[in-house]
N, C-alpha and C positions, 0 to 999 in steps of 0.2 A: 243900232238896236239896243246896245247896253254900254255901260261904262266899262273901262278896261283898266286893269292893274297888273303889273308884272310882279311875280312873287319875289324876284330878286330886285333890290333897290326900290322898295315900297316908298311911295310918296309920304311926306309928313302927314300925320293925322290932322284933321280939321279941328278947330277949336283950341282953347288953351287949357291950362291945368284946372281951372275953375269952370270949364265948360259944363253945362247942364246936360245930363243924358236925356235925350228926347226920343230917340229912335231905337227900336228893337232889331237886332241883327241875328241872322242865322248863316252858318257857313256849311256848304255841301261839298264834300271832297270826293272826287273820282280817285279811289285808292290806287288803282293800277296806273292810271295816267300819271299821278304824282310820283308814285314809287319808281316807275321807269325813268322819269325825268331826273329824279334825285340819283338813281343808280348811275346814270350817264355822267354825273358830276364826279364820280370816283371818290366821294367822301362818304365812306361807309357809315360813320356816326350819324349822318343826316337821316339815315333810314329810320332812326329811332326817335325822331322828333315827336314832341307832344302835339297832337292836333289841336288841343284846347289852347295851348300857348301860341301856336301858329295862328289860329283863328283870332286870338286877341291882338296879335300884331297886324293882321289884315284889316280889321274893322276900324272905323274912325273913332276918335275919342268921344264924340257926342253920341255914340251908339252903345247899347248894352248888349252883350253876347247872350242870347237866349238858348241857342243850341248849336251843336256841331254834329253833323251827320257824315259818317265815313262809309262809303260803299266799297265793299271788298269781297273777297272769296279766298278760300284756301285750297290748294292743290294737295289732296290727301295722299297722292302717290309718292311724294318726296317727304319722308319722315322728318329730316332735319329742317326743311323749310316750314313744315306744318308746325313743329314744335316752336320755332322762332316766331311764327305768325301768332300762335296761341299766347305767347308771352307778350307780344306787342299789343294784341287785342285786349288782353287782361289790363295792361297799363292804360290803354285808351279808355276802357270802360271805367276804370278807377278814377279817371279825370272827368267823368260825366259825358264822354263822347258816345253818341248813338252809333251802333254798328249795324248797318244793313248788309246782310250776307247774301252773296250770290253763290254760285257753285261752278265746278269744272265739269266739262264733258270731253270725251275723246272724240276727235274728229279725224276722218281719214285725210291724209296728205300724200303728196308724191314729191320726191326730191328730184333734183336735176338729172340724176342717173336713171330715173324711172322707177326707183324703189318706192313701194307703198309703205306707209307707217301710220300709226295713230299719234295724233298731237293733242296734248291737253289744252283746252281753250276755255277761258273764263267766260261765264254767262251770267246775265242778269244785273251786272254792275251798272250799266247805263240806264236800264229800266228802273232799278231801285233809286238811282239819283233823281231821275225825273219824277217818279211817283212820290218820293218823300218831299221834293221841293213843292210840287202842286198841292199835295195833301196838306202840308204845313201852311201854305198860303190860304187854302180854304178854311183852315182852322184858325187863321189870323194869329199865327205864332210869331210873326216878324213883320217889320216894315221894309227892311232891306235884306236881300239875299245875295250872298257871295257864292259864286259857282267856281270851284277850283278844278279846272280841267282845260285841256286844249282839244278835246274830242269833238269833232264836228257833228257827231251824232246828237249832241245837245242843242244844236241850232233849233230844231223843232220844239224842244222843251222851252227854250227861251222865247220863241215866237208865241207859243200858247200862253206862257206866263204873262207876257206883255199885253196880250189880248184880253185875257181874263182878269188880270189884276193891274189895271192902269195906275192905281194909286200906290202900288208897291214898286220898289226898285230892284233890278237885278244887275249885279256887277260881275263881270268875267275876270277871274284871276288866273293867269297863265302860270303853270308850273315852271320852274327854272329852266331856261334854254328852249322853251316851247313858245310858239306864237298863239295868238288868240284865234278861236274859231267861231266865237259868237259875239 
């Protein structure tokens, strides 16, 4: 259905140093999917990666990066996490990254012992990713879209994209340690 790239050990870019830029690229990042993959690596400094710089490493040399869209949300119940997220968001926005924000809701859960509790759950991230990808394709903002996620919820997005935009390309980029779902 789509090309695939592993975020760790990216293949060499196409073209040489003098290759002409002919295609416009856009990178769409599932913030939570990427964050949790990076968190599992145990390298805390990687959580502060510049998404603009990452996107420039992902795209091919014969492509020009037109936009980076980061789909995320902040849990306002944890003050320290919220403050770190705000600093990270500020840095990303300063690099020109577009931030599509979802939100958190408390959902009822039950633990193994039968105790009920409320669990904060991120909402709208997957929807924001799909909406921005399809909207930008309609507005003809890119020729090649890179989708950074391993979330199988994006399979439907990729199918619609391929059906509606057969002249555009979508490439799946799996976060480190994750497998491709589209």
